[in-house]
C-alpha angles and dihedrals in degrees: 000000000000120000119357129183114237124193101238100181146343138217137188144191130197125181116247095232109098118198116193132201088253088058090052091052087068092056103043142010098276140110137217088240092054094046095045095046094051103035112012091235119137100162142000139195121244127193120243118234093267093052115087135177087262099051091048091048091052092052092049089049093049091055093047089053091048093049091049090047090235138125131223092262088065092064121084103179136033124199121179121191110206142138093193106059118174093236136013086248153042101040125259084239095068089051087055092046093054096043093050096043095245113167123241111293138109112330120167146136130247124209117202096124112224093359090051098105091052090050090048092050090049091054091045090052091052091049090054097043091050095045097247091119136019100189123021129188106214116191133180109198132168141172094192092165087075093066100033118115097230090200093056106090092191094063111020090071092057112053131072145163136256145102138240132191142195130187115219120196140179118269122192099169098100089222096137094254122128143048107338100182142350127208117190128177145167133178114194093194086080096049095111092060093073127012145130122232091176097311127040117272119181138181092213100190094050094044091050090051095049093042092058094047099043095044092050091047096050091047089050089050090053092051093047096047091050098041091242135141124219090255089061090067110095094194140359116215105191130182106270103234104123133354089224092057091048093049092046091051092049091048093053089053093045085238119154116237090234086071092053126084112224124183099146091103090064103022105037115205108325091176110214089009096057101080096044091045091051090044090049091049091050090048092048092049092052092244093130117065134181108284094023115140107224125191119203118192141162149156131213146158117321080051091271127169140167152146140218127198119206136175115215 
């Protein structure tokens, strides 16, 4: 099997500020009942003025290093998935590299919106398999509150802030552990359904329809390629956009919801941070054990979508 990339540890960071649906009722014409029924979101975390995508990414990275019992010098590559960088350049990744004492090596950002973390993991996996890197810090970090139109009741209730991280490292033991397959897509014909210029604009109904279809299709592709059935999956970690999308995807796959990680009720949609935050929460709760087959999948603006299968 050669070299595989295992997920050694995860980390996460959520701002302390909690904004409930009742808080949003004071801003726009909406209600807790409307938000919960259509999205499943009850509260979300929003960054304070001093918190940036970079500071949140650094905190998530610190926790991942601590959980892996590693130091910055042990990492050779940094990849940050974000659609809300602090500056046009340099990349958030070089900020993380400096702050965590990571030596010179590849450090760059990936922009695939909500699918960004899956894209970043796919790139990290390729770097490890081809020998470019031995240990990669992959982070999804977003300050979505900075690009939300707080007068648009259809989008301001959805998005939130946070960061999640994972450390991938080379595994030569041929023990079946590691990333098994990656499946990445984009279709620019749908780019007008969800974009930011500079604030978020979304055609909710069309995004929902495509999300359910694309996410189910890519998961079925993963199963088919690897000769698996849905019951072989130990845990599904989907992008946390909307509980109805997650439930519809699980239903299409005949997957019980107790095999699905859901954080959307408390986190909202943190874009590229949502999958790593959900993965980290599952790890912390002991829901992922050695030998488990875990499927990560998401969809975002572009439209982009993708999935990654990994055995822990």
